[in-house]
N, C-alpha and C positions, 0 to 999 in steps of 0.2 A: 263859449268860458274861457274864462283866462286860464291862468299853468297851475295857479292853484287848487281850481275844479278837476280841472286833467288830472293831476299829480291825485286829489284825490281819488276821483273814477276811475284810476287806471293803478293805484299802486304803487306808482312812479315817482319819485320825490325829483319836485319842481325843478332842483338842481341835475335832479339825472336828468331830466329833458331837455335841460340847455346842453347839457353834455351830448348824448345823443342825434341834438341839431347843431352841431358846434363838427363832430365829425362826420353827418350826413349820414344817421344812420339812419333818420327821420327828415320828413323836408321840417322847413322853420316855421313853426306856426307863422296865419294870415299877421296882420299890427293893424292893430287903429290907429286911428288918429295919431291920441292920442303916443303910439309910440310902441304900447302891450302887447302881446301875443296871448293869440286866439287859436283856439282849438274848438275842434268841432267829433262828431259821435267815431267819425272815419275816425279822426288821431286818435283818441282815444283804444282804441280796436288795435293798431297798429301799436302802444306802449301795450296794449293785455298781455298781445304780444309775445311783446318783445320780453316783458321781465316775464311770463312763463319759461320762455325760452332759455332764458338766464336761468332761471329757478333754474333747469332740468339741465343746466350746466356748459349749456352749449356759448363758446368764443362768437366775440362782438363781429369778427368774420364770417363765422357759419351764420350767425344771424343774418348777417345780411342781403348773405347768401340766397338765406329761409326764407327772407322779404320779399326777395326777387321772385322765389318762385311761386309762392304764394300768392303777390299779386299780379301774376302772371296766369295770365285763362287757358293758353295755349302749354301749358309748364306738363310737361313727363313727370308724372310720379316715382316714374324710373330714380329723378333728380333727386325729389326729396325722399328717400328711399335710402341711397349711398348715402348722403353727409349722415340722415341717422344711425345707420350701423358702420360711419367710422366713428361716429361717437362712442356710439357703443363701444368697440370696440377699444380706443380709447378709455373710457370710463374704465373696463375690465381689467387693463393694463393698470390702472390707475389703482385701485380695488389689490391689483397680488404686490405693488411695491408697500402701500398701505397694509395689506395682512402680513407683511417680509418684517416693514420696520415693529411693527404691534408683537410680533413674535420674538424680532432679535431681541425690544428694549423689557420681554419677560423675562427668556430667559435673563439676562443679564440683573436684573430684580430680582429674582430667586437665588442668584448664583451670592445676593451682597445677604452678610448676615446683618445689618442695618445696628451694627455697634457701633461704641469705641471707637475704634482701630483705626487707624489715617488707611488702610486699603482698599480697597476700592476694587469690586471689581467692575462694578457701572462707568469709569471713568478710565481705565482698562481697558476696557473692553471699548469705550471712545478712541481711545487712543490711537489703536489698534487697527489701519480703514481696511487690513488685505482678509483679517477674521474678528469679526467683535465674538462670534458664540465662542473661539476656538482658546480666543484671549480672556475671557472671563473664564473658562473651565480651564484654561493652563493659570492660572491667577487663583483660582480657588482654592484648588489645590494645592501648587507649594504656597500657599499665604506660609509667614511662620503662626505659629503653635504663640498664643499671648503668654506672657508673665499672671503669673498671677501676685494680686496685691496681697501686700505682710508676710508675702512666702519667704526664707531666707534660703539661700540658696545650702548648700550642705556642700561644702568644702575638704 
């Protein structure tokens, strides 16, 4: 099958197939006399493996290692498990980081009145590198009281 058919069958775009070939993640497709790439069922199976691994967030280097193990009938499943567990640990770390980001942004957004005043706890929090939550709380607590429009101050 040609590269377009391989792309359709595997769910990996032709552009990505060429890229994977260029970084030697997959073997370059055989060529016809006219220079067109030809792929077989094994190639499509490998491309599906890569697509699924990418979907699970594995890096290209991890996929390279997994492919090597997948293609080695003498592999130890412990080696595969190690790669998977390391990836799970990295995902857990990323989830924790994303949760902290979400919580910080929620706190900053909650501290913001969202009105016409120029003071902004969100911007204040972003400009304070050490403790955005503290900056938002501090800024919110010390924000000047807006003047009422249309009311003259007594003298």
